[in-house]
mmCIF entry with sequence, helices, sheets and N, C-alpha, C, O atoms, coordinates in Angstrom:
data_MODEL
# 
_entry.id   MODEL 
# 
_entity.id                         1 
_entity.type                       polymer 
_entity.pdbx_number_of_molecules   1 
# 
_entity_poly.entity_id                      1 
_entity_poly.type                           'polypeptide(L)' 
_entity_poly.nstd_linkage                   no 
_entity_poly.nstd_monomer                   no 
_entity_poly.pdbx_seq_one_letter_code       MTDTTQCASCEIVAGRLPAAKLFDDEVVLAFLDIAPVRAGHAFRT 
_entity_poly.pdbx_seq_one_letter_code_can   MTDTTQCASCEIVAGRLPAAKLFDDEVVLAFLDIAPVRAGHAFRT 
_entity_poly.pdbx_strand_id                 A 
# 
loop_
_entity_poly_seq.entity_id 
_entity_poly_seq.num 
_entity_poly_seq.mon_id 
_entity_poly_seq.hetero 
1 1  MET n 
1 2  THR n 
1 3  ASP n 
1 4  THR n 
1 5  THR n 
1 6  GLN n 
1 7  CYS n 
1 8  ALA n 
1 9  SER n 
1 10 CYS n 
1 11 GLU n 
1 12 ILE n 
1 13 VAL n 
1 14 ALA n 
1 15 GLY n 
1 16 ARG n 
1 17 LEU n 
1 18 PRO n 
1 19 ALA n 
1 20 ALA n 
1 21 LYS n 
1 22 LEU n 
1 23 PHE n 
1 24 ASP n 
1 25 ASP n 
1 26 GLU n 
1 27 VAL n 
1 28 VAL n 
1 29 LEU n 
1 30 ALA n 
1 31 PHE n 
1 32 LEU n 
1 33 ASP n 
1 34 ILE n 
1 35 ALA n 
1 36 PRO n 
1 37 VAL n 
1 38 ARG n 
1 39 ALA n 
1 40 GLY n 
1 41 HIS n 
1 42 ALA n 
1 43 PHE n 
1 44 ARG n 
1 45 THR n 
# 
_struct_asym.id          A 
_struct_asym.entity_id   1 
# 
_struct_conf.conf_type_id            HELX_P 
_struct_conf.id                      HELX_P1 
_struct_conf.pdbx_PDB_helix_id       AA1 
_struct_conf.beg_label_comp_id       ALA 
_struct_conf.beg_label_asym_id       A 
_struct_conf.beg_label_seq_id        8 
_struct_conf.pdbx_beg_PDB_ins_code   ? 
_struct_conf.end_label_comp_id       VAL 
_struct_conf.end_label_asym_id       A 
_struct_conf.end_label_seq_id        13 
_struct_conf.pdbx_end_PDB_ins_code   ? 
_struct_conf.beg_auth_comp_id        ALA 
_struct_conf.beg_auth_asym_id        A 
_struct_conf.beg_auth_seq_id         8 
_struct_conf.end_auth_comp_id        VAL 
_struct_conf.end_auth_asym_id        A 
_struct_conf.end_auth_seq_id         13 
_struct_conf.pdbx_PDB_helix_class    1 
_struct_conf.details                 ? 
_struct_conf.pdbx_PDB_helix_length   6 
# 
_struct_conf_type.id          HELX_P 
_struct_conf_type.criteria    ? 
_struct_conf_type.reference   ? 
# 
_struct_sheet.id               AA1 
_struct_sheet.type             ? 
_struct_sheet.number_strands   3 
_struct_sheet.details          ? 
# 
loop_
_struct_sheet_order.sheet_id 
_struct_sheet_order.range_id_1 
_struct_sheet_order.range_id_2 
_struct_sheet_order.offset 
_struct_sheet_order.sense 
AA1 1 2 ? anti-parallel 
AA1 2 3 ? anti-parallel 
# 
loop_
_struct_sheet_range.sheet_id 
_struct_sheet_range.id 
_struct_sheet_range.beg_label_comp_id 
_struct_sheet_range.beg_label_asym_id 
_struct_sheet_range.beg_label_seq_id 
_struct_sheet_range.pdbx_beg_PDB_ins_code 
_struct_sheet_range.end_label_comp_id 
_struct_sheet_range.end_label_asym_id 
_struct_sheet_range.end_label_seq_id 
_struct_sheet_range.pdbx_end_PDB_ins_code 
_struct_sheet_range.beg_auth_comp_id 
_struct_sheet_range.beg_auth_asym_id 
_struct_sheet_range.beg_auth_seq_id 
_struct_sheet_range.end_auth_comp_id 
_struct_sheet_range.end_auth_asym_id 
_struct_sheet_range.end_auth_seq_id 
AA1 1 LYS A 21 ? ASP A 24 ? LYS A 21 ASP A 24 
AA1 2 LEU A 29 ? LEU A 32 ? LEU A 29 LEU A 32 
AA1 3 ALA A 42 ? ARG A 44 ? ALA A 42 ARG A 44 
# 
loop_
_atom_site.group_PDB 
_atom_site.id 
_atom_site.type_symbol 
_atom_site.label_atom_id 
_atom_site.label_alt_id 
_atom_site.label_comp_id 
_atom_site.label_asym_id 
_atom_site.label_entity_id 
_atom_site.label_seq_id 
_atom_site.pdbx_PDB_ins_code 
_atom_site.Cartn_x 
_atom_site.Cartn_y 
_atom_site.Cartn_z 
_atom_site.occupancy 
_atom_site.B_iso_or_equiv 
_atom_site.pdbx_formal_charge 
_atom_site.auth_seq_id 
_atom_site.auth_comp_id 
_atom_site.auth_asym_id 
_atom_site.auth_atom_id 
_atom_site.pdbx_PDB_model_num 
ATOM 1   N N  . MET A 1 1  ? -25.563 22.977 -18.629 1.00 0.00 ? 1  MET A N  1 
ATOM 2   C CA . MET A 1 1  ? -24.618 22.284 -17.771 1.00 0.00 ? 1  MET A CA 1 
ATOM 3   C C  . MET A 1 1  ? -23.530 21.657 -18.632 1.00 0.00 ? 1  MET A C  1 
ATOM 4   O O  . MET A 1 1  ? -23.806 21.159 -19.724 1.00 0.00 ? 1  MET A O  1 
ATOM 5   N N  . THR A 1 2  ? -22.297 21.681 -18.143 1.00 0.00 ? 2  THR A N  1 
ATOM 6   C CA . THR A 1 2  ? -21.158 21.149 -18.871 1.00 0.00 ? 2  THR A CA 1 
ATOM 7   C C  . THR A 1 2  ? -21.037 19.641 -18.676 1.00 0.00 ? 2  THR A C  1 
ATOM 8   O O  . THR A 1 2  ? -21.256 19.132 -17.577 1.00 0.00 ? 2  THR A O  1 
ATOM 9   N N  . ASP A 1 3  ? -20.690 18.934 -19.742 1.00 0.00 ? 3  ASP A N  1 
ATOM 10  C CA . ASP A 1 3  ? -20.465 17.492 -19.664 1.00 0.00 ? 3  ASP A CA 1 
ATOM 11  C C  . ASP A 1 3  ? -19.098 17.243 -19.036 1.00 0.00 ? 3  ASP A C  1 
ATOM 12  O O  . ASP A 1 3  ? -18.078 17.626 -19.609 1.00 0.00 ? 3  ASP A O  1 
ATOM 13  N N  . THR A 1 4  ? -19.063 16.608 -17.866 1.00 0.00 ? 4  THR A N  1 
ATOM 14  C CA . THR A 1 4  ? -17.805 16.387 -17.156 1.00 0.00 ? 4  THR A CA 1 
ATOM 15  C C  . THR A 1 4  ? -17.231 14.995 -17.368 1.00 0.00 ? 4  THR A C  1 
ATOM 16  O O  . THR A 1 4  ? -16.237 14.650 -16.729 1.00 0.00 ? 4  THR A O  1 
ATOM 17  N N  . THR A 1 5  ? -17.812 14.194 -18.230 1.00 0.00 ? 5  THR A N  1 
ATOM 18  C CA . THR A 1 5  ? -17.358 12.817 -18.393 1.00 0.00 ? 5  THR A CA 1 
ATOM 19  C C  . THR A 1 5  ? -15.984 12.731 -19.057 1.00 0.00 ? 5  THR A C  1 
ATOM 20  O O  . THR A 1 5  ? -15.359 11.673 -18.994 1.00 0.00 ? 5  THR A O  1 
ATOM 21  N N  . GLN A 1 6  ? -15.490 13.788 -19.686 1.00 0.00 ? 6  GLN A N  1 
ATOM 22  C CA . GLN A 1 6  ? -14.185 13.763 -20.331 1.00 0.00 ? 6  GLN A CA 1 
ATOM 23  C C  . GLN A 1 6  ? -13.079 14.279 -19.419 1.00 0.00 ? 6  GLN A C  1 
ATOM 24  O O  . GLN A 1 6  ? -11.907 14.211 -19.791 1.00 0.00 ? 6  GLN A O  1 
ATOM 25  N N  . CYS A 1 7  ? -13.406 14.783 -18.263 1.00 0.00 ? 7  CYS A N  1 
ATOM 26  C CA . CYS A 1 7  ? -12.443 15.385 -17.342 1.00 0.00 ? 7  CYS A CA 1 
ATOM 27  C C  . CYS A 1 7  ? -12.138 14.408 -16.207 1.00 0.00 ? 7  CYS A C  1 
ATOM 28  O O  . CYS A 1 7  ? -12.997 14.140 -15.368 1.00 0.00 ? 7  CYS A O  1 
ATOM 29  N N  . ALA A 1 8  ? -10.909 13.874 -16.182 1.00 0.00 ? 8  ALA A N  1 
ATOM 30  C CA . ALA A 1 8  ? -10.541 12.907 -15.145 1.00 0.00 ? 8  ALA A CA 1 
ATOM 31  C C  . ALA A 1 8  ? -10.628 13.527 -13.758 1.00 0.00 ? 8  ALA A C  1 
ATOM 32  O O  . ALA A 1 8  ? -11.088 12.877 -12.820 1.00 0.00 ? 8  ALA A O  1 
ATOM 33  N N  . SER A 1 9  ? -10.194 14.770 -13.617 1.00 0.00 ? 9  SER A N  1 
ATOM 34  C CA . SER A 1 9  ? -10.270 15.434 -12.313 1.00 0.00 ? 9  SER A CA 1 
ATOM 35  C C  . SER A 1 9  ? -11.712 15.561 -11.852 1.00 0.00 ? 9  SER A C  1 
ATOM 36  O O  . SER A 1 9  ? -12.009 15.352 -10.675 1.00 0.00 ? 9  SER A O  1 
ATOM 37  N N  . CYS A 1 10 ? -12.603 15.899 -12.759 1.00 0.00 ? 10 CYS A N  1 
ATOM 38  C CA . CYS A 1 10 ? -14.024 16.020 -12.422 1.00 0.00 ? 10 CYS A CA 1 
ATOM 39  C C  . CYS A 1 10 ? -14.600 14.677 -11.994 1.00 0.00 ? 10 CYS A C  1 
ATOM 40  O O  . CYS A 1 10 ? -15.420 14.615 -11.078 1.00 0.00 ? 10 CYS A O  1 
ATOM 41  N N  . GLU A 1 11 ? -14.178 13.610 -12.649 1.00 0.00 ? 11 GLU A N  1 
ATOM 42  C CA . GLU A 1 11 ? -14.642 12.272 -12.301 1.00 0.00 ? 11 GLU A CA 1 
ATOM 43  C C  . GLU A 1 11 ? -14.146 11.870 -10.911 1.00 0.00 ? 11 GLU A C  1 
ATOM 44  O O  . GLU A 1 11 ? -14.872 11.217 -10.161 1.00 0.00 ? 11 GLU A O  1 
ATOM 45  N N  . ILE A 1 12 ? -12.917 12.255 -10.563 1.00 0.00 ? 12 ILE A N  1 
ATOM 46  C CA . ILE A 1 12 ? -12.378 11.963 -9.232  1.00 0.00 ? 12 ILE A CA 1 
ATOM 47  C C  . ILE A 1 12 ? -13.147 12.741 -8.183  1.00 0.00 ? 12 ILE A C  1 
ATOM 48  O O  . ILE A 1 12 ? -13.532 12.182 -7.156  1.00 0.00 ? 12 ILE A O  1 
ATOM 49  N N  . VAL A 1 13 ? -13.375 14.023 -8.426  1.00 0.00 ? 13 VAL A N  1 
ATOM 50  C CA . VAL A 1 13 ? -14.128 14.863 -7.484  1.00 0.00 ? 13 VAL A CA 1 
ATOM 51  C C  . VAL A 1 13 ? -15.527 14.297 -7.277  1.00 0.00 ? 13 VAL A C  1 
ATOM 52  O O  . VAL A 1 13 ? -16.041 14.311 -6.158  1.00 0.00 ? 13 VAL A O  1 
ATOM 53  N N  . ALA A 1 14 ? -16.145 13.801 -8.343  1.00 0.00 ? 14 ALA A N  1 
ATOM 54  C CA . ALA A 1 14 ? -17.496 13.245 -8.260  1.00 0.00 ? 14 ALA A CA 1 
ATOM 55  C C  . ALA A 1 14 ? -17.513 11.852 -7.616  1.00 0.00 ? 14 ALA A C  1 
ATOM 56  O O  . ALA A 1 14 ? -18.582 11.326 -7.308  1.00 0.00 ? 14 ALA A O  1 
ATOM 57  N N  . GLY A 1 15 ? -16.334 11.257 -7.412  1.00 0.00 ? 15 GLY A N  1 
ATOM 58  C CA . GLY A 1 15 ? -16.259 9.941  -6.795  1.00 0.00 ? 15 GLY A CA 1 
ATOM 59  C C  . GLY A 1 15 ? -16.426 8.791  -7.757  1.00 0.00 ? 15 GLY A C  1 
ATOM 60  O O  . GLY A 1 15 ? -16.585 7.650  -7.323  1.00 0.00 ? 15 GLY A O  1 
ATOM 61  N N  . ARG A 1 16 ? -16.394 9.055  -9.061  1.00 0.00 ? 16 ARG A N  1 
ATOM 62  C CA . ARG A 1 16 ? -16.567 7.998  -10.059 1.00 0.00 ? 16 ARG A CA 1 
ATOM 63  C C  . ARG A 1 16 ? -15.257 7.346  -10.478 1.00 0.00 ? 16 ARG A C  1 
ATOM 64  O O  . ARG A 1 16 ? -15.274 6.285  -11.103 1.00 0.00 ? 16 ARG A O  1 
ATOM 65  N N  . LEU A 1 17 ? -14.113 7.962  -10.146 1.00 0.00 ? 17 LEU A N  1 
ATOM 66  C CA . LEU A 1 17 ? -12.802 7.372  -10.392 1.00 0.00 ? 17 LEU A CA 1 
ATOM 67  C C  . LEU A 1 17 ? -12.054 7.319  -9.066  1.00 0.00 ? 17 LEU A C  1 
ATOM 68  O O  . LEU A 1 17 ? -12.194 8.219  -8.238  1.00 0.00 ? 17 LEU A O  1 
ATOM 69  N N  . PRO A 1 18 ? -11.260 6.272  -8.859  1.00 0.00 ? 18 PRO A N  1 
ATOM 70  C CA . PRO A 1 18 ? -10.495 6.182  -7.613  1.00 0.00 ? 18 PRO A CA 1 
ATOM 71  C C  . PRO A 1 18 ? -9.307  7.136  -7.631  1.00 0.00 ? 18 PRO A C  1 
ATOM 72  O O  . PRO A 1 18 ? -8.811  7.497  -8.699  1.00 0.00 ? 18 PRO A O  1 
ATOM 73  N N  . ALA A 1 19 ? -8.852  7.542  -6.453  1.00 0.00 ? 19 ALA A N  1 
ATOM 74  C CA . ALA A 1 19 ? -7.679  8.398  -6.337  1.00 0.00 ? 19 ALA A CA 1 
ATOM 75  C C  . ALA A 1 19 ? -7.053  8.216  -4.962  1.00 0.00 ? 19 ALA A C  1 
ATOM 76  O O  . ALA A 1 19 ? -7.734  7.872  -3.996  1.00 0.00 ? 19 ALA A O  1 
ATOM 77  N N  . ALA A 1 20 ? -5.754  8.449  -4.889  1.00 0.00 ? 20 ALA A N  1 
ATOM 78  C CA . ALA A 1 20 ? -5.046  8.443  -3.611  1.00 0.00 ? 20 ALA A CA 1 
ATOM 79  C C  . ALA A 1 20 ? -5.168  9.852  -3.035  1.00 0.00 ? 20 ALA A C  1 
ATOM 80  O O  . ALA A 1 20 ? -4.346  10.723 -3.318  1.00 0.00 ? 20 ALA A O  1 
ATOM 81  N N  . LYS A 1 21 ? -6.205  10.064 -2.222  1.00 0.00 ? 21 LYS A N  1 
ATOM 82  C CA . LYS A 1 21 ? -6.487  11.399 -1.683  1.00 0.00 ? 21 LYS A CA 1 
ATOM 83  C C  . LYS A 1 21 ? -5.527  11.749 -0.559  1.00 0.00 ? 21 LYS A C  1 
ATOM 84  O O  . LYS A 1 21 ? -5.279  10.943 0.338   1.00 0.00 ? 21 LYS A O  1 
ATOM 85  N N  . LEU A 1 22 ? -4.989  12.963 -0.620  1.00 0.00 ? 22 LEU A N  1 
ATOM 86  C CA . LEU A 1 22 ? -4.104  13.470 0.413   1.00 0.00 ? 22 LEU A CA 1 
ATOM 87  C C  . LEU A 1 22 ? -4.845  14.372 1.386   1.00 0.00 ? 22 LEU A C  1 
ATOM 88  O O  . LEU A 1 22 ? -4.539  14.404 2.578   1.00 0.00 ? 22 LEU A O  1 
ATOM 89  N N  . PHE A 1 23 ? -5.832  15.110 0.860   1.00 0.00 ? 23 PHE A N  1 
ATOM 90  C CA . PHE A 1 23 ? -6.620  16.033 1.670   1.00 0.00 ? 23 PHE A CA 1 
ATOM 91  C C  . PHE A 1 23 ? -7.951  16.241 0.979   1.00 0.00 ? 23 PHE A C  1 
ATOM 92  O O  . PHE A 1 23 ? -8.014  16.331 -0.247  1.00 0.00 ? 23 PHE A O  1 
ATOM 93  N N  . ASP A 1 24 ? -9.014  16.317 1.762   1.00 0.00 ? 24 ASP A N  1 
ATOM 94  C CA . ASP A 1 24 ? -10.346 16.495 1.191   1.00 0.00 ? 24 ASP A CA 1 
ATOM 95  C C  . ASP A 1 24 ? -11.221 17.222 2.201   1.00 0.00 ? 24 ASP A C  1 
ATOM 96  O O  . ASP A 1 24 ? -11.461 16.717 3.298   1.00 0.00 ? 24 ASP A O  1 
ATOM 97  N N  . ASP A 1 25 ? -11.700 18.412 1.832   1.00 0.00 ? 25 ASP A N  1 
ATOM 98  C CA . ASP A 1 25 ? -12.679 19.113 2.657   1.00 0.00 ? 25 ASP A CA 1 
ATOM 99  C C  . ASP A 1 25 ? -13.721 19.734 1.735   1.00 0.00 ? 25 ASP A C  1 
ATOM 100 O O  . ASP A 1 25 ? -13.780 19.380 0.558   1.00 0.00 ? 25 ASP A O  1 
ATOM 101 N N  . GLU A 1 26 ? -14.536 20.642 2.236   1.00 0.00 ? 26 GLU A N  1 
ATOM 102 C CA . GLU A 1 26 ? -15.612 21.208 1.422   1.00 0.00 ? 26 GLU A CA 1 
ATOM 103 C C  . GLU A 1 26 ? -15.125 22.152 0.332   1.00 0.00 ? 26 GLU A C  1 
ATOM 104 O O  . GLU A 1 26 ? -15.906 22.523 -0.545  1.00 0.00 ? 26 GLU A O  1 
ATOM 105 N N  . VAL A 1 27 ? -13.842 22.553 0.362   1.00 0.00 ? 27 VAL A N  1 
ATOM 106 C CA . VAL A 1 27 ? -13.309 23.504 -0.617  1.00 0.00 ? 27 VAL A CA 1 
ATOM 107 C C  . VAL A 1 27 ? -12.210 22.898 -1.488  1.00 0.00 ? 27 VAL A C  1 
ATOM 108 O O  . VAL A 1 27 ? -12.113 23.223 -2.672  1.00 0.00 ? 27 VAL A O  1 
ATOM 109 N N  . VAL A 1 28 ? -11.383 22.022 -0.919  1.00 0.00 ? 28 VAL A N  1 
ATOM 110 C CA . VAL A 1 28 ? -10.181 21.533 -1.595  1.00 0.00 ? 28 VAL A CA 1 
ATOM 111 C C  . VAL A 1 28 ? -10.153 20.011 -1.621  1.00 0.00 ? 28 VAL A C  1 
ATOM 112 O O  . VAL A 1 28 ? -10.536 19.352 -0.655  1.00 0.00 ? 28 VAL A O  1 
ATOM 113 N N  . LEU A 1 29 ? -9.696  19.470 -2.734  1.00 0.00 ? 29 LEU A N  1 
ATOM 114 C CA . LEU A 1 29 ? -9.392  18.045 -2.840  1.00 0.00 ? 29 LEU A CA 1 
ATOM 115 C C  . LEU A 1 29 ? -7.997  17.938 -3.440  1.00 0.00 ? 29 LEU A C  1 
ATOM 116 O O  . LEU A 1 29 ? -7.764  18.411 -4.553  1.00 0.00 ? 29 LEU A O  1 
ATOM 117 N N  . ALA A 1 30 ? -7.078  17.330 -2.726  1.00 0.00 ? 30 ALA A N  1 
ATOM 118 C CA . ALA A 1 30 ? -5.715  17.108 -3.217  1.00 0.00 ? 30 ALA A CA 1 
ATOM 119 C C  . ALA A 1 30 ? -5.486  15.609 -3.310  1.00 0.00 ? 30 ALA A C  1 
ATOM 120 O O  . ALA A 1 30 ? -5.805  14.867 -2.381  1.00 0.00 ? 30 ALA A O  1 
ATOM 121 N N  . PHE A 1 31 ? -4.931  15.165 -4.434  1.00 0.00 ? 31 PHE A N  1 
ATOM 122 C CA . PHE A 1 31 ? -4.678  13.741 -4.625  1.00 0.00 ? 31 PHE A CA 1 
ATOM 123 C C  . PHE A 1 31 ? -3.398  13.564 -5.418  1.00 0.00 ? 31 PHE A C  1 
ATOM 124 O O  . PHE A 1 31 ? -2.951  14.482 -6.105  1.00 0.00 ? 31 PHE A O  1 
ATOM 125 N N  . LEU A 1 32 ? -2.803  12.362 -5.319  1.00 0.00 ? 32 LEU A N  1 
ATOM 126 C CA . LEU A 1 32 ? -1.572  12.087 -6.041  1.00 0.00 ? 32 LEU A CA 1 
ATOM 127 C C  . LEU A 1 32 ? -1.831  12.074 -7.542  1.00 0.00 ? 32 LEU A C  1 
ATOM 128 O O  . LEU A 1 32 ? -2.843  11.551 -8.007  1.00 0.00 ? 32 LEU A O  1 
ATOM 129 N N  . ASP A 1 33 ? -0.905  12.656 -8.287  1.00 0.00 ? 33 ASP A N  1 
ATOM 130 C CA . ASP A 1 33 ? -1.004  12.731 -9.742  1.00 0.00 ? 33 ASP A CA 1 
ATOM 131 C C  . ASP A 1 33 ? -0.782  11.346 -10.349 1.00 0.00 ? 33 ASP A C  1 
ATOM 132 O O  . ASP A 1 33 ? 0.042   10.580 -9.849  1.00 0.00 ? 33 ASP A O  1 
ATOM 133 N N  . ILE A 1 34 ? -1.502  11.019 -11.414 1.00 0.00 ? 34 ILE A N  1 
ATOM 134 C CA . ILE A 1 34 ? -1.371  9.715  -12.066 1.00 0.00 ? 34 ILE A CA 1 
ATOM 135 C C  . ILE A 1 34 ? -0.050  9.591  -12.830 1.00 0.00 ? 34 ILE A C  1 
ATOM 136 O O  . ILE A 1 34 ? 0.447   8.482  -13.026 1.00 0.00 ? 34 ILE A O  1 
ATOM 137 N N  . ALA A 1 35 ? 0.520   10.718 -13.262 1.00 0.00 ? 35 ALA A N  1 
ATOM 138 C CA . ALA A 1 35 ? 1.798   10.736 -13.974 1.00 0.00 ? 35 ALA A CA 1 
ATOM 139 C C  . ALA A 1 35 ? 2.717   11.747 -13.289 1.00 0.00 ? 35 ALA A C  1 
ATOM 140 O O  . ALA A 1 35 ? 2.945   12.837 -13.815 1.00 0.00 ? 35 ALA A O  1 
ATOM 141 N N  . PRO A 1 36 ? 3.245   11.386 -12.114 1.00 0.00 ? 36 PRO A N  1 
ATOM 142 C CA . PRO A 1 36 ? 4.008   12.351 -11.332 1.00 0.00 ? 36 PRO A CA 1 
ATOM 143 C C  . PRO A 1 36 ? 5.319   12.768 -11.995 1.00 0.00 ? 36 PRO A C  1 
ATOM 144 O O  . PRO A 1 36 ? 6.005   11.947 -12.604 1.00 0.00 ? 36 PRO A O  1 
ATOM 145 N N  . VAL A 1 37 ? 5.658   14.043 -11.872 1.00 0.00 ? 37 VAL A N  1 
ATOM 146 C CA . VAL A 1 37 ? 6.931   14.564 -12.355 1.00 0.00 ? 37 VAL A CA 1 
ATOM 147 C C  . VAL A 1 37 ? 8.034   14.082 -11.418 1.00 0.00 ? 37 VAL A C  1 
ATOM 148 O O  . VAL A 1 37 ? 9.127   13.720 -11.854 1.00 0.00 ? 37 VAL A O  1 
ATOM 149 N N  . ARG A 1 38 ? 7.727   14.086 -10.135 1.00 0.00 ? 38 ARG A N  1 
ATOM 150 C CA . ARG A 1 38 ? 8.637   13.596 -9.089  1.00 0.00 ? 38 ARG A CA 1 
ATOM 151 C C  . ARG A 1 38 ? 7.809   12.863 -8.044  1.00 0.00 ? 38 ARG A C  1 
ATOM 152 O O  . ARG A 1 38 ? 6.586   13.000 -8.001  1.00 0.00 ? 38 ARG A O  1 
ATOM 153 N N  . ALA A 1 39 ? 8.468   12.098 -7.219  1.00 0.00 ? 39 ALA A N  1 
ATOM 154 C CA . ALA A 1 39 ? 7.779   11.379 -6.142  1.00 0.00 ? 39 ALA A CA 1 
ATOM 155 C C  . ALA A 1 39 ? 7.012   12.369 -5.269  1.00 0.00 ? 39 ALA A C  1 
ATOM 156 O O  . ALA A 1 39 ? 7.569   13.381 -4.841  1.00 0.00 ? 39 ALA A O  1 
ATOM 157 N N  . GLY A 1 40 ? 5.747   12.085 -5.005  1.00 0.00 ? 40 GLY A N  1 
ATOM 158 C CA . GLY A 1 40 ? 4.934   12.952 -4.172  1.00 0.00 ? 40 GLY A CA 1 
ATOM 159 C C  . GLY A 1 40 ? 4.199   14.044 -4.921  1.00 0.00 ? 40 GLY A C  1 
ATOM 160 O O  . GLY A 1 40 ? 3.500   14.846 -4.302  1.00 0.00 ? 40 GLY A O  1 
ATOM 161 N N  . HIS A 1 41 ? 4.338   14.100 -6.242  1.00 0.00 ? 41 HIS A N  1 
ATOM 162 C CA . HIS A 1 41 ? 3.649   15.112 -7.049  1.00 0.00 ? 41 HIS A CA 1 
ATOM 163 C C  . HIS A 1 41 ? 2.145   14.977 -6.850  1.00 0.00 ? 41 HIS A C  1 
ATOM 164 O O  . HIS A 1 41 ? 1.575   13.904 -7.044  1.00 0.00 ? 41 HIS A O  1 
ATOM 165 N N  . ALA A 1 42 ? 1.520   16.065 -6.467  1.00 0.00 ? 42 ALA A N  1 
ATOM 166 C CA . ALA A 1 42 ? 0.084   16.049 -6.162  1.00 0.00 ? 42 ALA A CA 1 
ATOM 167 C C  . ALA A 1 42 ? -0.672  16.976 -7.094  1.00 0.00 ? 42 ALA A C  1 
ATOM 168 O O  . ALA A 1 42 ? -0.086  17.877 -7.693  1.00 0.00 ? 42 ALA A O  1 
ATOM 169 N N  . PHE A 1 43 ? -1.970  16.756 -7.216  1.00 0.00 ? 43 PHE A N  1 
ATOM 170 C CA . PHE A 1 43 ? -2.882  17.564 -8.010  1.00 0.00 ? 43 PHE A CA 1 
ATOM 171 C C  . PHE A 1 43 ? -3.913  18.146 -7.073  1.00 0.00 ? 43 PHE A C  1 
ATOM 172 O O  . PHE A 1 43 ? -4.428  17.451 -6.198  1.00 0.00 ? 43 PHE A O  1 
ATOM 173 N N  . ARG A 1 44 ? -4.218  19.425 -7.252  1.00 0.00 ? 44 ARG A N  1 
ATOM 174 C CA . ARG A 1 44 ? -5.190  20.092 -6.371  1.00 0.00 ? 44 ARG A CA 1 
ATOM 175 C C  . ARG A 1 44 ? -6.333  20.619 -7.217  1.00 0.00 ? 44 ARG A C  1 
ATOM 176 O O  . ARG A 1 44 ? -6.105  21.237 -8.257  1.00 0.00 ? 44 ARG A O  1 
ATOM 177 N N  . THR A 1 45 ? -7.566  20.378 -6.779  1.00 0.00 ? 45 THR A N  1 
ATOM 178 C CA . THR A 1 45 ? -8.728  20.941 -7.459  1.00 0.00 ? 45 THR A CA 1 
ATOM 179 C C  . THR A 1 45 ? -9.430  21.907 -6.539  1.00 0.00 ? 45 THR A C  1 
ATOM 180 O O  . THR A 1 45 ? -10.441 22.497 -6.919  1.00 0.00 ? 45 THR A O  1 
# 
């Protein structure tokens, strides 16, 4: 098993880090990027 403690996205998906979630279902999690390029820049896992 891979150690996910170094991956911020993995920590957000696991619920161990807070995030401004835009969409969340059984397949996709989209949240606002911590360092946005432009207003509204989102990250999708």
